[in-house]
C-alpha positions in Angstrom: -141.7 9.9 -42.7 -140.5 7.9 -45.0 -142.5 4.9 -44.6 -146.4 5.1 -43.2 -148.2 1.6 -43.2 -149.5 -0.1 -40.7 -146.0 -2.5 -41.2 -143.8 -0.1 -41.3 -140.1 -1.9 -40.4 -138.9 -5.5 -39.7 -135.7 -5.7 -37.9 -133.8 -9.2 -38.6 -132.1 -10.1 -35.7 -132.7 -9.9 -31.8 -129.2 -9.3 -30.8 -127.9 -6.1 -29.4 -127.6 -4.4 -32.8 -131.1 -5.4 -33.7 -133.4 -4.9 -30.2 -131.4 -1.3 -30.1 -132.6 -0.3 -33.7 -135.8 -1.6 -33.3 -135.9 1.2 -30.1 -134.6 3.1 -32.2 -137.0 3.0 -34.9 -140.3 2.4 -32.6 -139.7 5.6 -30.0 -139.0 7.8 -33.2 -143.0 6.6 -34.2 -142.8 4.0 -36.3 -144.6 0.5 -36.1 -141.4 -2.1 -35.9 -141.0 -6.1 -35.7 -137.7 -8.1 -35.2 -138.2 -11.0 -36.8 -135.3 -13.4 -35.0 -134.0 -17.0 -35.2 -133.6 -16.8 -31.4 -134.3 -14.5 -28.8 -132.3 -12.2 -27.6 -130.9 -14.5 -24.1 -129.7 -16.8 -27.1 -127.9 -14.8 -29.2 -124.2 -13.9 -29.8 -124.7 -10.8 -27.7 -125.2 -12.4 -24.6 -121.6 -13.9 -24.9 -120.0 -10.4 -25.4 -117.2 -9.2 -22.8 -119.2 -5.9 -23.1 -117.4 -3.1 -22.4 -117.1 0.0 -24.2 -114.8 0.3 -26.5 -114.6 0.0 -30.4 -112.0 -2.8 -31.3 -111.7 -5.1 -34.2 -114.6 -2.7 -36.3 -113.8 -0.1 -39.4 -113.5 1.9 -41.2 -112.5 4.4 -38.1 -114.3 7.8 -39.8 -117.4 6.9 -38.9 -116.9 4.2 -36.0 -115.8 7.2 -34.1 -118.6 9.1 -34.4 -121.2 5.3 -34.1 -118.9 4.8 -30.6 -119.4 8.6 -29.3 -122.9 8.4 -29.6 -123.3 5.3 -27.6 -121.1 6.1 -25.6 -122.8 9.0 -24.4 -126.2 7.3 -24.4 -124.3 3.8 -22.5 -123.4 6.7 -19.7 -126.3 7.4 -19.3 -127.7 4.3 -18.8 -125.5 3.3 -15.8 -127.3 6.2 -14.0 -130.9 4.0 -14.2 -131.5 0.7 -12.0 -132.6 -2.2 -13.8 -130.6 -1.1 -17.2 -127.1 -4.0 -16.6 -125.3 -1.3 -17.3 -122.6 0.7 -14.6 -119.4 2.8 -15.3 -116.4 0.3 -14.0 -112.8 1.7 -13.9 -109.8 -0.5 -15.1 -106.8 -0.5 -17.1 -105.4 -2.2 -20.3 -101.7 -3.3 -20.2 -98.5 -4.3 -22.5 -95.5 -5.8 -21.6 -94.7 -3.2 -24.4 -94.5 0.2 -25.2 -98.0 1.3 -24.6 -99.6 3.1 -27.7 -103.0 4.8 -27.0 -106.2 3.3 -29.1 -107.2 6.0 -31.9 -110.5 6.7 -30.0 -108.9 7.5 -26.4 -109.4 11.1 -26.9 -113.6 10.5 -26.2 -112.6 9.0 -22.7 -112.2 12.3 -20.8 -110.5 10.5 -17.7 -108.0 8.1 -19.8 -104.6 8.3 -18.3 -101.3 6.5 -18.9 -100.6 3.8 -15.5 -98.5 4.6 -13.2 -96.1 1.6 -12.8 -97.4 1.1 -9.5 -100.9 0.4 -10.8 -99.5 -2.4 -13.5 -99.6 -6.3 -12.6 -96.0 -7.8 -12.0 -94.6 -8.7 -15.7 -96.5 -5.7 -17.8 -94.6 -2.2 -18.4 -97.3 0.2 -19.6 -100.8 0.8 -20.1 -103.6 3.1 -19.7 -106.8 3.6 -17.5 -109.9 4.9 -17.7 -113.5 4.2 -17.0 -116.2 2.9 -19.3 -119.7 2.0 -19.2 -119.9 -2.6 -18.7 -123.0 -3.9 -19.8 -123.9 -7.6 -18.1 -125.1 -8.7 -21.4 -128.4 -10.9 -19.9 -129.7 -8.1 -18.0 -128.7 -5.3 -20.8 -130.7 -8.1 -23.3 -133.6 -8.5 -21.2 -133.9 -4.3 -20.3 -133.4 -3.6 -24.2 -136.1 -6.1 -25.1 -139.0 -4.6 -22.1 -138.2 -1.4 -23.6 -138.6 -2.0 -27.5 -142.0 -3.8 -26.2 -142.9 -0.6 -24.2 -142.6 1.5 -27.1 -145.0 -1.0 -28.9 -142.7 -3.0 -31.1 -143.4 -7.0 -31.3 -141.1 -9.5 -31.3 -141.3 -12.4 -34.0 -139.6 -15.9 -33.4 -139.1 -17.1 -36.9 -136.6 -17.9 -39.2 -135.7 -16.2 -42.2 -134.3 -17.5 -45.5 -134.6 -14.0 -47.4 -134.6 -10.4 -46.4 -137.4 -10.0 -48.5 -140.0 -11.9 -47.6 -141.2 -10.6 -44.8 -143.6 -8.0 -46.6 -142.6 -4.7 -45.4 -141.5 -1.7 -47.3 -138.6 -1.3 -45.0 -136.1 -4.2 -43.4 -133.3 -3.6 -41.3 -130.5 -6.4 -41.6 -128.8 -7.3 -38.0 -127.9 -10.8 -38.3 -124.9 -10.2 -37.4 -122.8 -13.4 -38.7 -125.9 -15.3 -40.3 -125.9 -12.1 -43.2 -123.3 -14.0 -45.1 -125.2 -16.6 -45.9 -128.2 -14.3 -46.0 -127.1 -11.5 -47.8 -124.8 -13.6 -49.4 -122.1 -11.5 -48.2 -118.7 -13.4 -49.0 -116.9 -10.3 -46.9 -118.2 -11.3 -43.9 -115.9 -13.5 -41.5 -116.6 -15.4 -38.1 -114.3 -14.8 -35.3 -115.0 -17.2 -32.5 -114.7 -15.9 -28.9 -115.1 -18.0 -25.8 -115.4 -16.8 -22.3 -115.8 -18.3 -18.9 -118.3 -16.8 -15.6 -116.4 -17.4 -12.5 -117.1 -16.1 -8.8 -116.0 -12.9 -8.5 -113.0 -12.9 -5.3 -113.4 -9.1 -4.8 -112.5 -7.9 -8.1 -113.8 -4.5 -9.0 -111.9 -2.8 -12.2 -111.5 -4.8 -15.2 -108.2 -5.6 -17.0 -107.6 -5.8 -20.7 -103.9 -7.8 -21.7 -103.3 -5.9 -25.2 -100.6 -7.5 -26.6 -101.7 -11.9 -26.3 -101.1 -13.7 -29.2 -103.4 -14.1 -31.2 -105.9 -16.5 -31.4 -105.6 -16.0 -27.5 -107.1 -13.2 -25.6 -106.7 -12.2 -21.3 -109.8 -9.9 -20.1 -111.8 -10.1 -16.6 -114.9 -7.7 -16.6 -116.3 -7.8 -13.0 -120.3 -8.4 -12.5 -120.7 -7.7 -9.1 -121.0 -11.4 -7.6 -119.4 -12.4 -11.0 -116.0 -11.9 -13.2 -116.4 -13.0 -17.2 -113.0 -14.1 -18.0 -111.8 -14.4 -22.0 -110.7 -15.6 -24.5 -110.2 -16.3 -27.7 -110.3 -14.4 -31.1 -110.2 -17.3 -33.4 -110.4 -16.6 -37.0 -112.7 -19.0 -39.5 -113.9 -21.2 -36.4 -117.7 -21.8 -36.1 -117.9 -24.1 -32.5 -120.4 -22.8 -30.7 -119.3 -25.5 -28.1 -116.9 -24.4 -25.2 -113.5 -25.7 -25.2 -112.4 -27.3 -21.8 -109.0 -26.8 -23.0 -109.5 -23.2 -23.5 -111.7 -22.6 -20.5 -108.5 -24.0 -18.3 -106.4 -21.9 -20.4 -108.6 -18.6 -20.3 -108.5 -18.6 -16.3 -105.0 -19.7 -16.1 -103.9 -16.6 -18.1 -106.6 -15.0 -16.2 -104.9 -16.1 -12.6 -101.3 -15.2 -13.6 -102.8 -11.6 -14.0 -104.7 -11.7 -10.5 -104.0 -14.2 -8.4 -106.9 -14.0 -6.2 -108.4 -16.0 -9.2 -106.9 -19.2 -8.2 -108.5 -22.1 -8.0 -112.0 -19.6 -8.1 -115.6 -21.9 -8.6 -116.2 -21.6 -12.4 -120.3 -20.8 -13.2 -120.5 -21.2 -16.4 -119.4 -21.0 -20.5 -120.2 -18.9 -23.1 -118.9 -18.9 -27.0 -120.2 -16.4 -29.8 -119.1 -16.0 -33.2 -117.8 -12.0 -33.9 -119.3 -10.7 -37.1 -116.3 -9.5 -38.6 -115.7 -7.4 -41.7 -113.0 -5.1 -43.3 -115.8 -2.2 -42.7 -119.2 -2.2 -41.2 -121.9 -2.3 -43.6 -124.7 0.3 -42.8 -126.0 1.4 -46.1 -129.6 0.9 -47.6 -130.1 -1.2 -50.5 -133.4 -1.5 -52.6 -134.5 -5.1 -53.2 -137.2 -6.3 -55.1 -138.8 -3.1 -54.4 -137.6 -3.6 -50.6 -135.9 -0.9 -48.6 -133.2 -3.1 -47.1 -130.8 -1.2 -44.6 -128.0 -3.0 -43.6 -126.4 -3.1 -39.8 -124.3 -5.7 -39.8 -120.1 -6.2 -39.7 -119.8 -5.0 -36.3 -116.6 -7.1 -35.6 -116.0 -6.8 -31.2 -117.8 -3.5 -31.0 -121.6 -4.5 -31.3 -122.3 -2.8 -28.0 -120.0 -0.1 -28.6 -121.4 1.6 -31.7 -125.2 0.0 -31.2 -126.7 3.1 -30.6 -124.7 5.3 -32.8 -125.3 2.8 -35.8 -129.6 2.9 -34.8 -129.6 6.7 -34.8 -128.2 6.9 -38.1 -130.6 4.6 -39.8 -133.6 6.0 -37.6 -132.6 9.4 -39.1 -132.9 8.6 -42.7 -136.2 6.4 -42.4 -137.4 9.9 -40.4 -136.5 12.2 -42.8 
């Protein structure tokens, strides 16, 4: 082991990246404590659409490996009760010539959509099956698994990466890393979603050619459906905007008429921590080994297990 003290590692941040990293380290035998300003259910992760798919993230060569590792684990978790993960089939659709994403080779059943499968007004798309997380349930599962592995969670503000006294700190602070590191290349992209009663939708839909900051997607979660969304670069407001919620429902209803007049159950807002490239690397600061793990953009869940595995491997050599 690289570190052998009684207090081996402190992970800062309790979103999906922090919890997953904590689990991997604790299950590898390290003593791990998570310090977080907000409990998991109040982090940005709870607002995620949470369909596996490495979007708005780089660099592609590293992301592909992280995403493949995460996909394999999420598929296994989908077979376990209580994880909040299940496999869902759906399609990404476009009004132009469809161009498969660079990660399409990772999904064995991915294929181009037949014209009869497309909603009116769309000319192309692709269908596949992917893990989908109901984030409040998934975060609760991750928290319980981390604690079952011997980890602990401490609610406390963090003002410095070296203040914990631990020999190793893993920085999973998301957009907060902009000020904490500091990192001027990290920027927020606001996402707002609507939680609605599900009128019977079983497949996910993602429209791939909406002009930003608009985005249109729908992810079914049993009795509810998550409707999105926005990609508002630089907007840091965490209060749901009624006019955006109305637009989200209207755009989704235009694709799926069953959503017209649906009951609205809630709203969520989160700030995607975007960067040209994920920062996953070690750094020595005042005798403390810092492992940075942030900048995952809109793909935190999609690479979480892969990034955590890389850190764990490095600390276990």
